[in-house]
C-alpha positions in Angstrom: 112.6 125.5 142.8 115.5 126.1 140.4 118.0 128.8 141.4 119.4 130.5 138.3 123.2 130.4 137.9 125.3 133.4 137.2 125.6 132.2 133.6 121.8 132.2 133.3 121.5 135.7 134.6 124.1 137.2 132.2 123.0 135.3 129.1 119.2 135.4 129.4 118.6 139.1 129.0 120.5 139.3 125.6 119.0 136.1 124.4 115.5 137.2 125.4 116.0 140.6 123.7 117.3 138.9 120.5 114.3 136.5 120.5 111.9 139.4 120.9 113.7 141.5 118.3 113.6 138.6 115.9 109.8 138.4 116.5 109.5 142.1 115.4 109.7 143.9 118.7 111.4 147.2 117.8 111.8 148.1 121.5 113.8 145.0 122.1 115.9 145.7 119.1 116.6 149.2 120.3 117.6 147.8 123.7 120.0 145.4 122.0 121.4 148.3 119.9 121.9 150.5 123.0 123.7 147.7 124.9 125.9 146.4 122.1 126.6 149.5 120.0 129.4 151.0 122.1 131.4 147.8 121.8 130.8 147.5 118.1 131.9 151.1 117.6 135.1 150.5 119.6 136.0 147.6 117.4 135.1 149.5 114.2 137.0 152.6 115.4 140.2 150.5 115.8 139.6 148.8 112.4 139.1 152.2 110.6 142.2 153.8 112.2 140.1 156.2 114.3 137.9 157.5 111.5 134.8 158.4 113.4 132.5 159.1 110.4 133.5 155.8 108.8 133.0 154.0 112.1 129.5 155.5 112.4 128.6 154.5 108.8 129.8 150.9 109.3 127.9 150.6 112.6 124.7 151.9 111.0 125.1 149.5 108.1 125.7 146.6 110.6 122.6 147.4 112.6 120.5 147.6 109.4 121.8 144.2 108.4 121.0 142.7 111.8 117.4 144.1 111.7 116.9 142.7 108.2 118.3 139.3 109.3 115.9 139.3 112.2 113.0 140.3 109.9 113.9 137.6 107.4 114.0 134.9 110.1 110.3 135.5 110.9 
């Protein structure tokens, strides 16, 4: 029996969600978005000099691009 390492435990959920999202699973995509969106917005907020509306717009465009990239990979 193989015992998963810490690395396996931390990497697998995101990898699995990305694989499922790429296969068209909207629920998996929404989970990815919920998990990664706060970090993306923190980065964008710094890059936009604290402009919240611009940050939200860029984040939305980013997630649309990710969904389209997943869709195109199918």
